[in-house]
C-alpha positions as CSV (number, residue, x, y, z in Angstrom):
1,M,0.2,11.2,8.9
2,A,-1.7,8.3,7.3
3,K,-4.5,6.2,8.3
4,H,-3.7,2.9,9.6
5,R,-5.6,0.5,8.4
6,P,-5.8,-3.3,9.9
7,P,-3.8,-5.7,7.7
8,I,-5.9,-8.1,4.8
9,S,-5.7,-11.6,3.8
10,D,-3.9,-12.6,0.8
11,T,-7.3,-13.2,-1.0
12,E,-7.7,-9.7,-0.3
13,L,-5.2,-8.4,-1.3
14,L,-5.7,-10.4,-4.8
15,V,-9.2,-8.9,-5.6
16,L,-7.5,-5.4,-4.2
17,K,-4.7,-5.8,-7.0
18,T,-7.7,-6.5,-9.7
19,L,-9.4,-2.9,-8.5
20,W,-6.0,-1.2,-9.1
21,D,-5.8,-2.5,-12.4
22,L,-9.6,-1.9,-13.5
23,S,-9.5,1.5,-11.5
24,E,-13.4,0.6,-10.9
25,G,-15.7,-2.1,-11.0
26,T,-19.1,-4.2,-9.9
27,V,-18.8,-7.7,-7.8
28,R,-18.9,-8.8,-11.8
29,D,-16.2,-6.9,-13.3
30,I,-14.0,-8.2,-10.7
31,M,-15.1,-11.8,-11.0
32,D,-14.9,-11.7,-14.7
33,A,-11.5,-9.9,-14.6
34,L,-9.9,-12.6,-11.6
35,S,-11.6,-15.8,-14.0
36,P,-10.4,-18.3,-14.4
37,R,-7.2,-17.9,-12.0
38,R,-10.7,-17.9,-9.3
39,Q,-13.9,-19.0,-9.5
40,W,-16.3,-17.6,-6.9
41,A,-19.6,-17.5,-6.2
42,Y,-21.1,-14.1,-6.3
43,T,-21.9,-14.1,-2.6
44,T,-18.3,-14.7,-1.9
45,A,-16.8,-11.7,-4.0
46,Q,-19.2,-9.7,-1.9
47,T,-18.0,-10.4,1.0
48,I,-14.4,-9.9,0.2
49,L,-15.2,-6.6,-1.2
50,N,-17.5,-5.7,2.1
51,R,-14.9,-6.7,3.9
52,L,-11.9,-4.2,1.9
53,E,-14.5,-1.5,2.3
54,A,-14.9,-2.1,6.2
55,K,-11.4,-1.9,6.7
56,G,-10.8,1.2,4.6
57,Y,-9.2,-0.2,1.4
58,V,-12.0,0.1,-0.9
59,K,-14.9,2.8,-1.3
60,S,-18.1,2.1,-3.2
61,R,-20.9,3.9,-4.8
62,K,-24.4,2.7,-5.6
63,G,-24.7,2.5,-9.6
64,K,-28.0,1.8,-11.6
65,L,-28.2,-1.6,-11.5
66,A,-25.0,-2.6,-9.0
67,H,-22.5,-0.9,-6.4
68,V,-19.1,0.2,-8.2
69,Y,-16.2,-0.2,-6.3
70,R,-12.7,1.7,-6.3
71,P,-9.3,1.5,-4.4
72,A,-9.1,3.7,-1.5
73,V,-5.4,3.0,-1.5
74,S,-2.6,3.3,-3.8
75,R,-0.1,0.4,-4.2
76,E,2.4,2.6,-2.9
77,Q,0.1,3.2,0.2
78,L,0.1,-0.6,0.7
79,L,3.6,-0.7,0.5
80,Q,4.4,2.0,2.9
81,Q,1.8,0.5,5.6
82,S,2.8,-2.6,5.4
83,L,6.6,-2.0,5.6
84,N,5.8,0.5,8.4
85,D,4.3,-2.6,10.2
86,L,7.2,-4.9,9.3
87,S,9.8,-2.6,10.4
88,R,7.4,-2.5,14.1
89,R,7.3,-6.1,14.1
90,L,10.9,-6.8,13.0
91,C,13.3,-3.9,13.6
92,E,11.7,-2.1,16.8
93,G,10.4,0.3,14.3
94,T,13.8,1.0,12.8
95,T,13.9,1.4,9.0
96,S,17.6,1.0,8.6
97,P,17.6,-3.4,8.9
98,L,14.5,-3.7,6.6
99,L,16.3,-1.1,4.4
100,M,19.7,-2.7,4.3
101,A,17.8,-6.2,3.3
102,L,15.9,-5.0,0.7
103,V,18.7,-3.3,-1.2
104,E,21.2,-6.4,-0.3
105,G,18.4,-8.9,-1.0
106,V,18.2,-7.8,-5.2
107,R,20.3,-6.5,-7.8
108,L,19.1,-3.1,-8.5
109,S,18.9,-1.7,-12.1
110,P,21.2,1.5,-12.8
111,Q,17.8,3.2,-13.1
112,E,16.8,1.9,-9.4
113,I,20.1,3.3,-8.2
114,H,20.2,6.1,-9.7
115,D,16.2,7.0,-8.5
116,L,17.0,5.4,-4.5
117,R,20.2,8.4,-4.6
118,R,18.3,11.0,-5.5
119,L,15.8,9.6,-3.4
120,L,18.5,9.8,-0.4
121,D,19.6,13.2,-1.5
122,E,16.5,14.9,-1.2
123,M,15.7,13.2,2.0
124,S,19.7,14.7,3.5
125,R,18.5,18.3,2.0
126,T,15.2,18.4,4.1
127,D,17.1,17.3,7.4
128,D,19.8,19.5,6.7
129,V,17.1,22.2,7.2
130,A,15.2,20.6,9.8
131,D,18.2,20.5,12.0
132,D,19.3,24.3,11.5
133,F,15.6,25.0,13.0
134,D,16.5,23.2,16.2
135,P,16.1,25.5,19.2
136,P,19.1,25.2,22.1
137,G,19.1,22.1,24.1
138,G,17.7,20.1,21.4
139,Q,14.2,20.9,22.7
140,R,11.6,21.2,19.5
């Protein structure tokens, strides 16, 4: 199971999204990429990166002149964690109400429908194989 990290603020998410776009960067690189949307003091950007690193979303290494930061999680990992958290909070841990709300709330493209069907088929095949190995009495 993936490591569960504390939630992040909208500001921290903005910095993490910027790092995903850059792949890696110094505080200055991140500030430049965010400009002109955000005008922060260097220390503010550094504090946000330190928080992200403490929470496990970002890693750093000492460069020649400054620390270089890179994402420690992918967009997909953060999305999965966020949806799991939402499912626990709103749906008592069951995913079907959340999934139904997501699918019913948007118009899916034919490609998205195809991808979703493929994923469901793969999950169904995996469940069928797992069911074949259930011991008598349902105990695992």
